[in-house]
C-alpha positions, 0 to 999 in steps of 0.5 A: 510535579502536579496535582491529581484528583484521586477521589473515587476513580472507580466510579467512572470505570466502564465495566467490561467483561473479563474475557478468557485469555485477555491477559495472555501474551507477554506484557511489558507495560506497568500498572499506572498509579494515582500515587506516582508523581511521574506523568502517567501515560497510557498507550494502545500498543507496545510500539507507541509505549516505546516511543513515549518512553523514549521521549518521556524518560524518567519523568513518565510511567508508561503502560500499554493496553495491548500486551506485547505479542497480542494483535491490536486488530483483535485484542479485547481489553481486560478490567486491569487494562481499564484500571490503567486508563482511569489513572492516565494523565495522557493517552496515545493511540494510533487509531485510523481503525488500527486498534480493535474498537473495544480498545478505543472504547475502553480508552475513550470511556474511562479517561478523565475529562481533561486528559489529552487523548491523542490519535498519533496517526491522525495528528502526525500529518501536521508533522509532515507524516506521509500517509497512504490511502487504503483501497477497498479492494486491494486488487484494484490498487494498480495503475490507472491506464488510459489514452490521451491526446496532448497539444492543440495541433494548431500548426497542423490545422486542428481545431476543437472539432478535429479527431485523433485516431489512436489505433492498435495494429498488433499485440504480441503476448501469451494471451489476449488483450482487451481494452474497454470502457464500461459505460454508465449502465455497465455496457462495455465499449471496446477500443482494443480487442486482440481476440479477433485479430487486427484488420489493416484493410479497414484501417484497424477501425475495430481497434481504434479510439477516437478522441478530440485534441487535448482530451483523455479517456479512462478504460479497463485493460484485461489480459487473459494470461500472465507474461510480457505483452507488446502492444503496437499503437499508431495515431492519425489526425483527422483535421476534418472529414474531407482531409486525408488523415495526418500520420502522428507516428507509431509506438510499441508499449510493453506490459508485464502481466503477473510477472516480475517487470524487471525481467521482461526480455529486452527491457533491462533497466527500464522504468516501471509504472505500477501506480498513479495515473498514466496514459498512452499518449499521442502528441499533436504538436510533437507528432509522436506517441509516448507514455504520459504518467503521474506515478505518485497520483499527485495531479498535473504537477507530477506528470511527465513523459516516459519513453515507451522503449525504456518503460514497462507497465506493470499489471500485478498479481493482485489485479487477478480477478474472476470474470463475472456471470453477467453475459455482457462480460463474456468477451473476457471468458467464461464466468469464473475464468481468471483474468488480469485487469487494470481497472477503469479509473472512474467506475472501476476503482473505489477508494475506501476513504480510510488511511493505511494505519501502519504509519510507523513502518516508514521511519520518517513517520515514526519521527512525526509521532515522536514530535507529536508525543514531545509537544503533548508531554510538554503541554501536560507537564511544562516543567519537564519541557527541557527534558522532553525536548532533549530526549526527543532530539536525541531519539530523532537523531537515532531514528535518522540513522535508523532510516538510513540503515533500513534504506541501505540494507534494502538497497542490497536486495536485487530489484527483481527480488524486492517482493514482500509476501506476508501474513496480512496487509501491514507493510504498505509504508515499508514498501513505499518508503524503501522500494519494496513491492508488496506483492501478496498477502494472505488476507487484508486483515489478520482477523479475517479467515483467508478464502480458497480464492485468497490461497489460490491468488497467493500461490499464483503470485509466488509462482509467477514472480518466482518468489524466493521467500515469504515472511511471517509475523511471529504473533500471527503464527497460530493463524498463518497456516495458509502461508506456511502450507503454501510455502511448504508446497512451493519449497520456500523459506519462511522468514520472520517480520514484525508488523504491529507488536513486539515479543521477547526477542524484539522489544523496541521500535529501533530493534524491530525496524533493524530486524525487519531490514536484516530479515528482508536483506538476508532472506531475499538476497541469500535466496537469490544467490543460492539460485545463481550458484 
């Protein structure tokens, strides 16, 4: 099939220490060989091994560095793993910092110089894979909410020196609401503060934002207690200092703070804004207030009007933060007091600069992986092109059906029950693609020990959202004491879900995604039915 140089491959071997327990777990990979005429493929994980096997068929021999049942975030490769790398004709990793760095080093240092070394998560973007940015602080991964003035107001005599006054006239809710802007040197500037009431005698001066036409501002929104809130706002146009203000209307906006947004009284069937960018907006030309939002964060093309009477702004449990010790923020409460806060977009949110690496949790992304694997194998072994293309076509058709299967089963879960609380933050793509709210996890990284704050946040999330079940990755069971203890204390069902790896029960990607869909549907729906009996 092809010529292979076997002269002294071990001279290139990067000698790694043989770590205790490195061969632990269920390994379903095979030893690669210099004497096998099939294409020798090395992958980092079992999931990638399965995808490559389905595309390659009988023309390839595939092994994975990380054995099934092991955690790719923390696995340390053995000498046996490195030996397989030496004989590989092509390598597939996920990367985007998914795999332990030692795995990537073993791969990169021991591949022959001319061997394709493909990072599927990065390369799949060319095949229309959908990617999700990672956020440095998960508690800041919420909607950005500001205030905006739309239109020029020319018909009302407005110009660029005119002002629009957006005033809060009242708040109904279980706690206090404060909307403020953090200035360049950290000093807070207030727009809305319900802690001292609202004074109509001075025109609500102390709870008013003043903006020019066609402008908007970002700000932080803090809430002291969980529950539903109603914020009433009114707007006036001040064409010039001498003219009487022109009324532009009044509107009430609804927030779900730390509770299920689908359960807000009087808002059944309402749209939920929980991501992207949104503004409480006064329209100069139409003379009304509404929400102007871009839930997907794609910019102006995605912005549209939402009716506040039929829209809920979600402030999730992951927005629960402790008040800092800085005296300038004492208005939020004593240091250490916990408040729910939507962050100010410019200073409050910091994107880490990475991409969530768990792309395969969206089946459409797995299809992109398959297409990249197909084209790579065609390049390595041109005589097998027809086989690789036929295998990929058949497999993609199967994955199309799988995508529909997952979508259909998740749709059977009541919207108020589509909350996933799990071991670690590995299911963003599952939630984004199939409409599941990622409501909580023990820790962002399974290699990180959860803190007392992590445990407290997890417990409060479960209670506030009335979570019926939590989900545990089988390979992380030994490190999931926090999740299982909280579930036992709250009398919740613990259900399995697969994230990064297979085991003896789930041995293929299709099996994994079908299993996860059934587990979500059965656990969340049955729990809901049981509560209604």
